[in-house]
C-alpha positions in Angstrom: -22.6 16.8 -6.3 -19.7 19.2 -5.8 -17.0 17.0 -4.4 -13.9 17.9 -2.6 -11.3 19.4 -4.3 -8.0 18.5 -2.8 -5.5 20.9 -4.6 -7.2 23.9 -4.1 -7.9 23.0 -0.6 -4.1 22.5 0.5 -2.9 25.7 1.0 0.8 25.2 2.2 2.8 25.7 -1.1 5.7 26.1 0.7 5.8 22.9 2.6 5.2 20.8 -0.5 8.1 22.5 -2.1 10.2 21.8 1.2 9.2 18.4 0.7 9.9 18.0 -3.2 13.7 19.5 -2.4 14.1 17.0 0.2 12.7 13.7 -1.6 14.6 14.6 -4.7 18.1 15.1 -2.9 17.1 11.8 -1.0 16.0 9.5 -3.2 19.2 10.5 -6.0 21.3 9.5 -3.1 19.2 6.4 -2.7 19.7 5.4 -6.1 23.3 5.5 -5.7 23.2 3.4 -2.6 20.8 0.6 -4.5 23.2 0.5 -7.4 26.1 -0.1 -5.1 24.1 -3.1 -3.4 23.1 -4.7 -6.7 19.7 -5.3 -5.0 16.3 -4.1 -5.1 15.9 -2.1 -1.7 13.7 -2.8 1.2 15.0 -1.9 4.4 18.6 -0.4 5.4 21.3 -2.2 7.7 24.2 0.0 9.0 23.4 2.9 6.6 23.1 0.6 3.7 20.6 -0.9 1.5 20.0 -4.7 2.7 19.6 -7.5 0.1 16.3 -9.4 0.4 15.1 -12.3 -2.1 13.7 -11.6 -5.6 10.6 -12.8 -4.8 10.1 -10.6 -1.7 6.4 -9.4 -1.4 7.7 -5.4 -1.1 10.0 -5.3 -4.5 7.5 -3.6 -6.7 7.8 -0.5 -4.1 11.2 0.4 -5.3 10.5 0.8 -8.6 7.2 2.4 -8.0 9.0 5.1 -6.0 11.3 5.8 -9.1 8.3 6.1 -11.0 6.7 8.8 -8.5 10.0 10.8 -8.5 10.0 10.5 -12.5 6.4 12.1 -11.9 7.6 14.7 -9.6 10.7 15.8 -11.1 11.0 14.5 -15.0 14.8 13.5 -14.2 15.6 10.4 -16.2 17.9 8.8 -13.6 14.6 8.0 -11.8 12.9 6.4 -15.1 16.1 4.3 -15.9 16.3 2.9 -12.3 13.0 1.9 -12.6 13.0 0.1 -15.4 16.5 -1.4 -14.2 14.3 -3.0 -11.2 11.4 -3.9 -13.1 14.1 -6.4 -15.3 15.4 -7.8 -12.3 11.8 -8.7 -11.2 11.4 -10.9 -14.1 13.4 -13.7 -12.1 10.7 -13.8 -9.4 8.0 -14.5 -12.3 10.0 -17.1 -13.4 10.0 -18.6 -9.8 6.1 -18.3 -9.7 5.5 -21.0 -7.4 7.0 -18.9 -4.4 5.2 -16.1 -5.2 1.8 -15.0 -2.6 -1.2 -12.9 -3.1 1.2 -9.8 -3.1 1.7 -9.8 -6.9 -0.5 -6.6 -6.9 2.0 -4.7 -5.1 5.0 -6.0 -7.0 3.7 -5.3 -10.7 0.9 -3.1 -10.9 2.6 0.0 -9.4 5.4 -0.3 -11.7 5.1 -2.5 -14.7 1.7 -1.5 -15.0 2.3 2.5 -14.4 5.1 2.1 -17.1 2.7 0.6 -19.4 0.0 3.4 -18.9 3.1 6.0 -19.6 4.9 4.4 -22.5 3.1 1.7 -23.9 5.9 -1.0 -23.0 4.5 -4.7 -24.3 6.6 -6.2 -22.0 5.3 -4.1 -19.3 1.8 -5.1 -19.9 2.4 -8.7 -20.3 4.1 -8.6 -16.9 1.6 -7.4 -15.0 -1.2 -9.6 -16.8 0.7 -12.4 -15.9 0.9 -11.2 -12.5 -3.0 -10.8 -12.6 -3.3 -14.4 -13.9 -1.4 -15.7 -10.7 -3.3 -13.5 -8.5 -6.8 -15.0 -9.8 -5.2 -18.4 -9.8 -5.3 -18.0 -5.7 -8.9 -17.5 -6.0 -11.0 -20.1 -3.8 -14.3 -20.6 -4.7 -15.9 -19.9 -1.6 -15.2 -16.2 -2.3 -11.6 -15.8 -0.7 -7.9 -15.2 -2.1 -5.4 -17.3 -0.6 -2.7 -15.5 1.0 0.4 -17.4 1.4 1.8 -20.7 0.6 2.6 -23.4 2.9 0.8 -26.8 3.7 -2.0 -26.0 6.2 -2.3 -22.3 5.0 -4.9 -23.2 2.0 -7.6 -21.2 3.9 -5.9 -18.2 5.0 -6.7 -14.9 3.9 -5.3 -11.5 5.1 -6.8 -7.7 5.0 -3.9 -6.8 2.9 -4.8 -8.3 -0.2 -7.3 -5.3 -0.4 -4.7 -3.4 -2.1 -3.9 -5.9 -4.3 -7.4 -6.1 -5.9 -7.0 -3.1 -8.3 -4.3 -5.8 -9.8 -7.6 -7.7 -11.0 -10.0 -4.6 -11.9 -7.1 -3.6 -14.3 -7.1 -7.0 -16.3 -10.7 -6.7 -16.5 -10.6 -3.1 -17.7 -7.6 -4.1 -19.9 -8.9 -7.4 -21.2 -12.7 -7.2 -21.2 -12.8 -10.9 -19.2 -15.2 -9.8 -16.3 -13.7 -13.0 -14.4 -10.8 -10.8 -12.4 -13.3 -8.3 -11.7 -15.9 -10.5 -10.5 -13.0 -12.3 -8.1 -12.0 -9.3 -6.9 -15.6 -8.3 -5.9 -16.2 -11.9 -4.2 -13.1 -11.2 -2.3 -14.0 -7.7 -1.0 -17.2 -8.7 -0.1 -15.8 -11.6 1.7 -13.7 -9.0 3.4 -16.8 -7.0 4.8 -18.4 -9.7 6.1 -15.5 -11.5 7.8 -12.7 -8.9 8.4 -14.5 -5.6 9.2 -15.9 -5.2 12.8 -18.7 -2.9 13.4 -16.6 -0.1 15.1 -14.5 -0.1 11.8 -11.6 -2.2 13.4 -10.4 -5.2 11.4 -8.9 -8.8 11.6 -5.5 -9.2 10.1 -6.1 -12.9 9.3 -9.0 -15.2 8.6 -8.7 -18.4 8.6 -11.6 -20.6 6.5 -12.0 -24.3 5.9 -10.8 -24.0 2.3 -13.5 -27.0 1.5 -16.8 -25.4 2.9 -15.6 -21.6 3.3 -16.7 -22.0 7.0 -15.1 -19.6 9.5 -12.4 -21.1 11.5 -10.3 -18.7 13.6 -8.9 -15.0 13.3 -5.3 -15.1 14.8 -3.9 -11.9 15.8 -0.9 -12.2 12.9 0.9 -8.9 12.7 -1.0 -7.0 15.4 -1.0 -7.6 19.2 -3.5 -10.5 19.7 -6.8 -12.1 18.1 -9.1 -9.2 18.6 -7.0 -6.7 18.2 -6.3 -3.6 15.7 -3.1 -3.9 13.9 -2.9 -0.2 12.5 -1.3 -1.4 9.1 -4.2 -3.5 8.4 -6.7 -1.0 9.1 -4.7 1.4 6.6 -4.8 -1.7 3.7 -8.4 -1.7 4.3 -9.2 1.9 4.5 -7.1 2.5 1.0 -8.1 -0.6 -0.5 -11.7 -0.1 -0.1 -11.7 3.2 -1.6 -9.8 1.7 -4.5 -12.6 -0.8 -4.8 -15.2 1.7 -5.1 -13.2 3.5 -7.7 -13.1 0.9 -9.9 -16.6 -0.6 -9.6 -18.9 2.5 -8.5 -20.2 0.2 -5.7 -21.2 2.5 -2.5 -20.9 -0.5 -0.3 -17.2 -0.1 -0.8 -17.2 3.7 0.0 -19.2 3.0 3.1 -16.9 0.7 4.4 -13.5 2.8 3.7 -15.6 5.6 5.6 -16.5 3.3 8.4 -12.6 2.0 8.8 -11.1 5.6 8.3 -13.5 7.0 11.0 -11.9 4.2 13.5 -8.7 5.1 12.4 -8.8 8.3 12.9 -10.3 8.1 16.4 -7.2 5.9 17.6 -4.8 8.8 16.1 -6.1 12.1 17.3 -3.6 12.5 20.3 -0.6 13.1 18.1 -1.7 11.6 14.7 0.9 8.9 14.6 -0.6 5.6 14.8 0.7 2.9 17.1 1.5 -0.7 15.9 -1.7 -1.9 17.1 -4.1 0.5 18.2 -5.2 -2.2 21.1 -1.5 -2.5 22.2 -0.1 -2.3 25.6 1.0 1.5 26.6 4.8 0.3 27.1 6.4 -0.2 24.9 5.1 2.7 22.5 5.9 1.1 19.3 4.6 3.3 16.2 4.4 2.2 12.6 5.2 4.9 10.0 3.9 2.7 7.0 0.4 2.3 8.6 0.1 6.4 8.6 1.4 6.9 5.3 -0.7 4.3 3.8 -3.6 5.8 5.7 -2.9 9.3 4.5 -3.1 8.3 0.9 -6.4 6.4 1.1 -7.8 9.5 2.9 -6.8 11.9 0.4 -8.8 9.5 -2.0 -11.6 9.4 0.2 -11.9 12.8 0.4 -12.2 13.4 -3.2 -14.7 10.9 -3.6 -17.2 12.9 -0.9 -19.1 16.4 -0.9 -16.7 19.2 0.0 -17.5 19.4 4.0 -17.3 15.8 4.4 -14.5 15.1 2.4 -12.4 18.0 4.5 -12.8 15.8 7.7 -11.0 13.0 5.8 -8.6 15.4 3.9 -7.7 17.7 7.1 -6.9 14.1 9.2 -4.2 13.2 6.5 -2.4 16.4 6.2 -2.0 16.1 10.1 -0.7 12.5 9.5 1.7 13.6 7.2 3.0 16.5 9.0 3.3 14.6 12.3 5.0 11.6 10.6 7.5 13.9 8.8 8.2 16.2 11.8 8.9 13.3 14.1 10.5 10.6 12.0 11.8 11.4 8.5 15.6 11.3 8.3 16.5 13.7 5.4 20.2 13.6 6.0 22.5 11.7 3.2 23.7 9.3 5.6 21.0 6.4 5.1 19.1 5.9 1.8 15.7 5.5 3.5 13.6 8.4 4.9 11.0 6.9 7.7 12.7 5.5 10.7 9.5 4.2 12.6 7.9 1.5 10.5 7.2 -1.6 12.1 6.8 -5.1 10.8 4.8 -6.8 13.5 4.2 -6.3 17.0 6.0 -9.4 17.9 9.1 -8.8 15.6 11.3 -6.9 18.3 14.2 -6.6 15.3 11.4 -5.3 13.1 10.2 -2.1 15.3 11.1 0.8 14.4 13.0 0.2 11.1 13.1 1.5 7.5 11.0 0.1 4.8 10.5 1.3 1.0 7.1 1.3 1.3 6.6 3.4 4.1 8.6 6.1 2.0 6.4 5.2 -0.9 3.4 6.0 0.5 4.5 9.3 1.3 5.8 10.5 -1.7 2.6 9.1 -3.5 0.6 11.5 -1.0 2.9 14.2 -1.8 2.4 13.8 -5.4 -1.2 14.1 -4.9 -0.9 17.2 -3.1 1.2 18.3 -6.0 -1.4 17.9 -8.4 -0.6 15.1 -9.8 -3.7 12.6 -11.2 -2.0 9.6 -12.2 -3.1 7.0 -9.6 -0.7 4.0 -9.9 -3.1 2.0 -8.2 -5.8 2.7 -11.2 -3.1 3.6 -13.7 -5.2 3.1 -17.0 -8.3 5.2 -15.6 
């Protein structure tokens, strides 16, 4: 079977060169602002990076941004900033009891990537430690507990699909199948309880932690229970593609296509995802993070499929990236973040149309894919 070749399919070389130049200028500026702030960036406030707790779940995306930019430019400034942030994150490992299931976001895509590139033993140890922490959150009823706190023992969320690659990595590096088994059990539970027949997804599912029985599916960061939080759709889309890449199990590829078809059907008016695909018409709240995450997943999905089928998903990814860049990217050197219409949650009014390092991260990842860089940060040991 001839699979879809994204490098030969994308013909707009001038747009890619333009994005490379803009990203390099913007991210070099952003490094200076990060060092002024002395923190690991997440969002901006008053045109400056805003400080956040060291254990905040997004803190792996900043050093991952730096490794992506190092891959793009070869400039040592990006590698040095990645290492600075990686070392800062050791404080989060020491305070491990406050970490959640999001340790894949925090360590695989930066420490795991550094180990793949440099064989740094400390980076390997950090990544494996994070994998052990994620595995320890597994409930034998088939799911990974999302958050801490009394009363949340049975809570699982769709976002965790993007953390499973940390567990696959651990099995591949150590030979211990337990990590992969946990990941696949959680992915299978996600298929059963999160993904609906039309390809839309629940954000949260609450299980009885003793029996595994389904209890509830609150709306979470979406509009309401039964709605369709767009970033949740994008986590599922990309997460199932990654589970397929790590395992070869076709049920994961089929589920990724199911979710992708739904996602694409909801955005073809302007290729800009709403915060929730079932939100009221007004206010018109968008989420650039959801769009950029989905675009990365669609590109990897396209690679996995025959040429004609893959082209459908690839073309959708390009439309999303270009629409969002045109509408919401700030390339001026007056704010260190790029995308201006990321949204934390539908009901988080101050978190509507904000900047987020991970909204920027997935755009940079997508541009590197289109440049032909085959290092997949979610599978750095491939």
